[in-house]
RODO-2510 file (C-alpha; in nm, 4 decimals, decimal comma):
residues 341
     n   res          X          Y          Z
     1     m    -5,0856     4,3606    -3,3481
     2     k    -5,1795     4,2168    -3,0135
     3     k    -5,2778     3,8912    -3,1795
     4     i    -4,9424     3,8752    -3,3606
     5     l    -4,7509     3,9297    -3,0378
     6     l    -4,9550     3,6623    -2,8650
     7     t    -4,8899     3,4194    -3,1482
     8     l    -4,5199     3,4981    -3,1363
     9     f    -4,5177     3,4432    -2,7614
    10     y    -4,6799     3,1023    -2,7962
    11     f    -4,4403     3,0144    -3,0754
    12     l    -4,1377     3,1044    -2,8647
    13     l    -4,2839     2,9209    -2,5675
    14     c    -4,3347     2,6079    -2,7736
    15     a    -3,9932     2,6413    -2,9312
    16     g    -3,8390     2,6812    -2,5892
    17     f    -4,0257     2,3781    -2,4641
    18     v    -3,9108     2,1733    -2,7619
    19     l    -3,5547     2,2934    -2,7093
    20     i    -3,5682     2,1943    -2,3435
    21     v    -3,7048     1,8532    -2,4355
    22     l    -3,4341     1,8067    -2,6947
    23     l    -3,1600     1,9148    -2,4540
    24     w    -3,2997     1,6940    -2,1807
    25     a    -3,3036     1,4074    -2,4267
    26     v    -2,9344     1,4714    -2,4915
    27     v    -2,8613     1,4739    -2,1193
    28     l    -3,0474     1,1501    -2,0537
    29     r    -2,9302     0,9811    -2,3704
    30     e    -2,7427     0,6540    -2,3341
    31     n    -2,4058     0,7472    -2,4757
    32     v    -2,1760     0,4621    -2,3706
    33     n    -2,1410     0,1672    -2,6032
    34     a    -2,2491    -0,1793    -2,4961
    35     g    -1,9817    -0,4275    -2,3910
    36     e    -1,7547    -0,4574    -2,0900
    37     p    -1,6951    -0,1817    -1,8331
    38     v    -1,3960     0,0351    -1,9232
    39     r    -1,1558     0,1896    -1,6729
    40     i    -0,9971     0,5227    -1,7552
    41     f    -0,7144     0,7028    -1,5754
    42     l    -0,7002     1,0815    -1,5416
    43     p    -0,3640     1,2007    -1,4055
    44     a    -0,3359     1,5070    -1,1843
    45     g    -0,3506     1,8241    -1,3949
    46     s    -0,5852     1,6788    -1,6558
    47     d    -0,8197     1,9319    -1,8159
    48     f    -1,1451     1,8868    -2,0078
    49     r    -0,9628     1,8439    -2,3375
    50     a    -0,7447     1,5692    -2,1880
    51     l    -1,0588     1,3998    -2,0577
    52     n    -1,2185     1,4049    -2,4005
    53     d    -0,8996     1,2772    -2,5620
    54     t    -0,8992     0,9886    -2,3136
    55     l    -1,2617     0,9064    -2,3902
    56     d    -1,1853     0,9180    -2,7625
    57     r    -0,8855     0,6920    -2,7184
    58     v    -1,0832     0,4180    -2,5435
    59     g    -1,3626     0,4595    -2,7968
    60     i    -1,6630     0,4152    -2,5693
    61     l    -1,8774     0,7191    -2,6536
    62     r    -2,1361     0,7041    -2,9260
    63     s    -2,1380     1,0833    -2,9531
    64     r    -1,8631     1,3098    -2,8268
    65     k    -2,0725     1,6163    -2,9114
    66     s    -2,3636     1,5115    -2,6874
    67     f    -2,1227     1,4520    -2,3988
    68     i    -1,9750     1,8009    -2,4434
    69     i    -2,3221     1,9566    -2,4584
    70     t    -2,4246     1,7780    -2,1385
    71     s    -2,1017     1,8843    -1,9685
    72     r    -2,1695     2,2499    -2,0542
    73     l    -2,5308     2,2296    -1,9404
    74     k    -2,4161     2,0860    -1,6069
    75     s    -2,1259     2,3319    -1,5665
    76     f    -1,8640     2,0600    -1,5867
    77     g    -1,5311     2,1178    -1,7535
    78     k    -1,3527     2,3971    -1,5745
    79     t    -1,2155     2,1500    -1,3203
    80     v    -1,1492     1,7814    -1,3847
    81     k    -1,0834     1,5645    -1,0830
    82     p    -0,8008     1,3144    -1,1320
    83     g    -0,8498     0,9479    -1,0602
    84     s    -0,9482     0,6136    -1,2010
    85     y    -1,3057     0,5807    -1,3186
    86     v    -1,4969     0,2750    -1,4340
    87     i    -1,7444     0,3591    -1,7092
    88     e    -2,0305     0,1123    -1,7326
    89     p    -2,1898     0,0165    -2,0654
    90     g    -2,5142     0,1991    -2,1362
    91     m    -2,4389     0,4956    -1,9080
    92     s    -2,6210     0,8150    -1,9959
    93     n    -2,4447     1,1445    -2,0479
    94     n    -2,6007     1,2627    -1,7231
    95     s    -2,4671     0,9684    -1,5195
    96     l    -2,1230     0,9927    -1,6774
    97     v    -2,0910     1,3663    -1,6143
    98     n    -2,2192     1,3305    -1,2573
    99     m    -1,9588     1,0625    -1,1855
   100     l    -1,6700     1,2605    -1,3313
   101     r    -1,7788     1,5935    -1,1850
   102     s    -1,8093     1,4507    -0,8325
   103     g    -1,4786     1,2626    -0,8569
   104     r    -1,6541     0,9343    -0,7758
   105     q    -1,3656     0,7152    -0,8812
   106     t    -1,3395     0,3391    -0,8430
   107     p    -1,0484     0,2089    -0,6313
   108     v    -0,7814    -0,0092    -0,7879
   109     m    -0,6596    -0,3324    -0,6314
   110     v    -0,3012    -0,2823    -0,5139
   111     t    -0,1025    -0,5969    -0,4370
   112     f     0,2471    -0,6420    -0,2984
   113     n     0,4360    -0,9325    -0,1437
   114     n     0,7893    -1,0669    -0,1179
   115     i     0,9249    -0,7153    -0,0648
   116     r     1,2639    -0,6857     0,1060
   117     t     1,3442    -0,3141     0,0883
   118     l     1,1619     0,0186     0,0817
   119     d     1,3075     0,0934    -0,2617
   120     e     1,1661    -0,2345    -0,3905
   121     l     0,8306    -0,1438    -0,2366
   122     a     0,8382     0,1983    -0,4040
   123     g     0,8975     0,0341    -0,7402
   124     r     0,6162    -0,2179    -0,6944
   125     i     0,3592     0,0362    -0,5764
   126     g     0,4668     0,2963    -0,8317
   127     d     0,3490     0,0583    -1,1043
   128     q    -0,0013     0,0435    -0,9565
   129     i    -0,1010     0,3977    -0,8520
   130     e    -0,0400     0,7471    -0,9883
   131     a     0,2426     0,8206    -0,7411
   132     d     0,5615     0,7059    -0,9116
   133     s     0,8481     0,5136    -0,7550
   134     a     1,0616     0,8275    -0,7225
   135     s     0,8014     1,0165    -0,5165
   136     l     0,7401     0,7126    -0,2976
   137     a     1,1131     0,6570    -0,2424
   138     a     1,1596     1,0256    -0,1564
   139     f     0,8795     1,0023     0,0980
   140     f     1,0379     0,6942     0,2589
   141     d     1,3764     0,8671     0,2700
   142     d     1,2425     1,1594     0,4722
   143     g     1,2045     1,0437     0,8315
   144     s     1,0011     1,3504     0,9244
   145     n     0,7118     1,1991     0,7302
   146     y     0,6617     0,9209     0,9824
   147     s     0,8734     0,9868     1,2940
   148     a     0,5669     1,1177     1,4793
   149     d     0,4069     0,7756     1,4244
   150     g     0,6944     0,6058     1,6087
   151     f     0,8951     0,4824     1,3098
   152     e     1,2372     0,5458     1,1606
   153     r     1,3596     0,4347     0,8214
   154     r     1,4952     0,1045     0,9577
   155     t     1,1585     0,0106     1,1069
   156     l     0,9224     0,1736     0,8555
   157     i     0,8882    -0,1391     0,6433
   158     a     0,6981    -0,2997     0,9325
   159     v     0,4015    -0,0780     0,8409
   160     f     0,3517    -0,2463     0,5030
   161     i     0,1842    -0,5832     0,5551
   162     p     0,1710    -0,7720     0,2233
   163     d    -0,1799    -0,8209     0,0898
   164     t    -0,4207    -0,6844    -0,1697
   165     y    -0,5822    -0,3518    -0,0852
   166     e    -0,8422    -0,1227    -0,2429
   167     i    -0,6750     0,2141    -0,2943
   168     y    -0,7658     0,5165    -0,4998
   169     w    -0,5359     0,5331    -0,8020
   170     s    -0,4842     0,9068    -0,7522
   171     a    -0,3234     0,8485    -0,4096
   172     d     0,0074     1,0264    -0,3545
   173     a     0,2926     0,8884    -0,1430
   174     r     0,1547     1,0290     0,1813
   175     s    -0,1957     0,8980     0,1151
   176     f    -0,0573     0,5526     0,0428
   177     y     0,1462     0,5573     0,3642
   178     r    -0,1510     0,6742     0,5729
   179     r    -0,3667     0,3971     0,4292
   180     m    -0,1052     0,1344     0,5115
   181     l    -0,0567     0,2803     0,8585
   182     k    -0,4300     0,2335     0,9196
   183     e    -0,4034    -0,1311     0,8124
   184     y    -0,1031    -0,1756     1,0422
   185     r    -0,2881    -0,0254     1,3380
   186     d    -0,5964    -0,2332     1,2619
   187     y    -0,3806    -0,5459     1,2749
   188     w    -0,2224    -0,4384     1,6032
   189     n    -0,5399    -0,4409     1,8073
   190     d    -0,5382    -0,4731     2,1866
   191     d    -0,5374    -0,8534     2,1810
   192     r    -0,2339    -0,8814     1,9540
   193     t    -0,0491    -0,6082     2,1403
   194     e    -0,1024    -0,7991     2,4646
   195     m     0,0222    -1,1204     2,3000
   196     a     0,3372    -0,9377     2,1911
   197     e     0,3920    -0,7994     2,5404
   198     a     0,3530    -1,1486     2,6852
   199     r     0,6528    -1,2511     2,4731
   200     g     0,8494    -0,9467     2,5803
   201     l     0,8275    -0,7876     2,2357
   202     t     0,6961    -0,4652     2,0883
   203     p     0,4886    -0,4763     1,7679
   204     v     0,7913    -0,3634     1,5644
   205     e     1,0041    -0,6355     1,7246
   206     v     0,7374    -0,8908     1,6360
   207     s     0,7531    -0,7602     1,2792
   208     t     1,1316    -0,7912     1,2822
   209     l     1,1240    -1,1501     1,4018
   210     a     0,8377    -1,2326     1,1649
   211     s     1,0431    -1,1060     0,8710
   212     i     1,3205    -1,3492     0,9647
   213     v     1,0740    -1,6349     1,0031
   214     d     0,9268    -1,5533     0,6601
   215     e     1,2724    -1,5749     0,5036
   216     e     1,3617    -1,8990     0,6816
   217     a     1,0411    -2,0918     0,6173
   218     s     0,9630    -2,2550     0,2857
   219     r     0,6609    -2,4240     0,4403
   220     e     0,3871    -2,2239     0,6083
   221     d     0,3184    -2,4944     0,8664
   222     e     0,6747    -2,4670     0,9986
   223     k     0,6605    -2,0961     1,0760
   224     p     0,5295    -2,1291     1,4358
   225     r     0,8006    -2,3872     1,5146
   226     i     1,0796    -2,1714     1,3670
   227     a     0,9441    -1,8719     1,5595
   228     g     0,9598    -2,0832     1,8748
   229     v     1,3300    -2,1560     1,8159
   230     y     1,4148    -1,7876     1,7878
   231     l     1,2073    -1,6970     2,0932
   232     n     1,3916    -1,9674     2,2898
   233     r     1,7227    -1,8185     2,1788
   234     l     1,6184    -1,4663     2,2725
   235     r     1,5036    -1,5834     2,6126
   236     l     1,8373    -1,7549     2,6796
   237     g     2,0431    -1,4658     2,5440
   238     m     2,1805    -1,6763     2,2573
   239     p     2,2616    -1,5125     1,9212
   240     l     1,9869    -1,5695     1,6657
   241     q     2,2413    -1,6749     1,4007
   242     a     1,9807    -1,6318     1,1298
   243     d     2,1216    -1,6712     0,7789
   244     p     1,8637    -1,4355     0,6183
   245     t     1,9920    -1,1467     0,8310
   246     v     2,3392    -1,2057     0,6909
   247     k     2,2046    -1,1928     0,3364
   248     f     2,0392    -0,8633     0,4249
   249     a     2,3602    -0,7340     0,5824
   250     v     2,5683    -0,8088     0,2718
   251     n     2,2797    -0,6986     0,0445
   252     d     2,2837    -1,0195    -0,1563
   253     f     1,9571    -1,2104    -0,1420
   254     t     2,0725    -1,4590    -0,4059
   255     l     2,3153    -1,6321    -0,1702
   256     r     2,2370    -2,0010    -0,1374
   257     r     2,5187    -2,0708     0,1021
   258     i     2,6505    -1,8571     0,3882
   259     l     3,0292    -1,8679     0,4148
   260     n     3,2640    -1,7628     0,6969
   261     r     3,3505    -1,4394     0,5176
   262     h     2,9838    -1,3430     0,5182
   263     l     2,9642    -1,4004     0,8930
   264     e     3,2337    -1,1394     0,9541
   265     v     3,0454    -0,8482     0,7988
   266     d     3,0239    -0,5616     1,0475
   267     s     2,6526    -0,4846     1,0421
   268     p     2,3887    -0,4675     1,3167
   269     y     2,1846    -0,6970     1,0936
   270     n     2,4471    -0,9722     1,1249
   271     t     2,2877    -1,1834     1,3970
   272     y     2,5935    -1,4106     1,4070
   273     k     2,8042    -1,1168     1,5185
   274     f     2,5526    -0,9155     1,7249
   275     p     2,3111    -1,0649     1,9811
   276     g     1,9399    -0,9954     1,9931
   277     l     1,7128    -0,8800     1,7169
   278     p     1,8425    -0,6668     1,4279
   279     p     1,7347    -0,3000     1,4316
   280     g     1,4397    -0,3559     1,1998
   281     p     1,2620    -0,6022     0,9698
   282     i     1,4584    -0,7495     0,6803
   283     r     1,1461    -0,7530     0,4625
   284     c     0,7769    -0,6701     0,4756
   285     p     0,6535    -0,9192     0,7362
   286     s     0,3617    -1,1317     0,6198
   287     r     0,0456    -1,1858     0,8209
   288     s     0,1321    -1,5533     0,8549
   289     g     0,4788    -1,4592     0,9824
   290     l     0,3341    -1,2157     1,2356
   291     d     0,0772    -1,4717     1,3476
   292     a     0,3502    -1,7346     1,3765
   293     v     0,5478    -1,5200     1,6208
   294     l     0,2408    -1,4323     1,8255
   295     n     0,1322    -1,7973     1,8308
   296     a     0,4778    -1,9535     1,8363
   297     e     0,5033    -2,3213     1,9145
   298     k     0,6248    -2,3936     2,2657
   299     h     0,9110    -2,6435     2,2625
   300     e     1,2739    -2,6832     2,3678
   301     y     1,4370    -2,6669     2,0248
   302     l     1,7325    -2,4313     1,9899
   303     f     1,8600    -2,5276     1,6442
   304     f     1,7252    -2,6102     1,3001
   305     v     1,8733    -2,6757     0,9594
   306     a     1,7176    -2,7462     0,6215
   307     k     1,6633    -3,1098     0,5298
   308     y     1,8775    -3,2117     0,2372
   309     d     1,5926    -3,4015     0,0663
   310     g     1,4653    -3,0842    -0,1028
   311     s     1,1319    -3,0984     0,0786
   312     g     1,1678    -2,7467     0,2172
   313     y     1,1311    -2,8731     0,5721
   314     h     1,3866    -2,8565     0,8544
   315     h     1,5441    -3,0771     1,1201
   316     f     1,4838    -2,9292     1,4665
   317     t     1,7163    -3,0244     1,7519
   318     r     1,7767    -2,9413     2,1160
   319     t     2,1531    -2,9868     2,1293
   320     l     2,4413    -2,8509     1,9247
   321     a     2,5777    -3,2029     1,8703
   322     e     2,2545    -3,3137     1,7071
   323     h     2,2411    -2,9986     1,5020
   324     n     2,5970    -3,0400     1,3764
   325     r     2,5236    -3,3901     1,2464
   326     y     2,2304    -3,2648     1,0393
   327     a     2,4223    -2,9542     0,9318
   328     s     2,7135    -3,1667     0,8082
   329     a     2,4769    -3,3808     0,6041
   330     y     2,3226    -3,0663     0,4557
   331     r     2,6648    -2,9233     0,3619
   332     r     2,7601    -3,2508     0,1956
   333     e     2,4458    -3,2309    -0,0137
   334     l     2,5303    -2,8731    -0,1144
   335     n     2,8790    -2,9873    -0,2159
   336     r     2,7328    -3,2775    -0,4131
   337     r     2,5123    -3,0336    -0,5994
   338     r     2,8086    -2,7978    -0,6521
   339     i     2,6455    -2,5140    -0,4605
   340     y     2,9383    -2,3235    -0,3161
   341     q     2,7877    -1,9779    -0,2580
***
């Protein structure tokens, strides 16, 4: 009897050892097909079934069953962390479960430029992260979300400097804003803040002027010169008379010609009607626009008008008489091309 029990013990021990080896083989098994890395997206609220459905849909697992076994062995499945994950070819069940269980997601590249309004920004970003345009727009609409940071809705767009950023796909509206605020504060280091102060401007005012320069300039190399014109006007107390601010005021960015009726619009953004800078940026100011204001060309020009040769460059002048001659030539060219508004 004792011998039988001992034999049974050894049998169970061996069976257990074999079972452990087999299970460990499942855990360490390469279970991701060869090929290119695959990115999956797990929205907030996803459960283990939704995860498996996603993996089935992209068709990267050699064995769904072995993945489920490994998940159970490693106590993964009760909670699934949302995010965007890049699954590499040849990953083992163990590596895949560890990545998903820890929430070790791979950031997405979020890009935005040529943004004129917060609603437009919400739409652009909502296409690139989990937070949709509605939640982003609602966040922007609520001033309590950013008033403690020194912004109001009219100035908030200054925070968002166009570029490409690494951001976690699962970011909500607040997380996106906080990330962009960090980028904004990184840009406004002590040196740049001192440069702004030397021009008698706050960082937000630099952003406001930069947004106008961005709209005026078709050529990057002209931005510092255009910025210099506006700084000269501000210093002398002259109205900026910037056409892009009128387009913003009438909410029509398609205008190719500013008419007298546009100049009469009663808006603080109408820099023909109201002196000084408008109350906030008229678009997301670019880095080149910001740099152009901070490093504006020093000159005596007070006027500029687009050249009528279609080059995208401008005539810069010191006197109104000179300016009017070039402006008349430009209007004649617009008439010749039948551009009346």
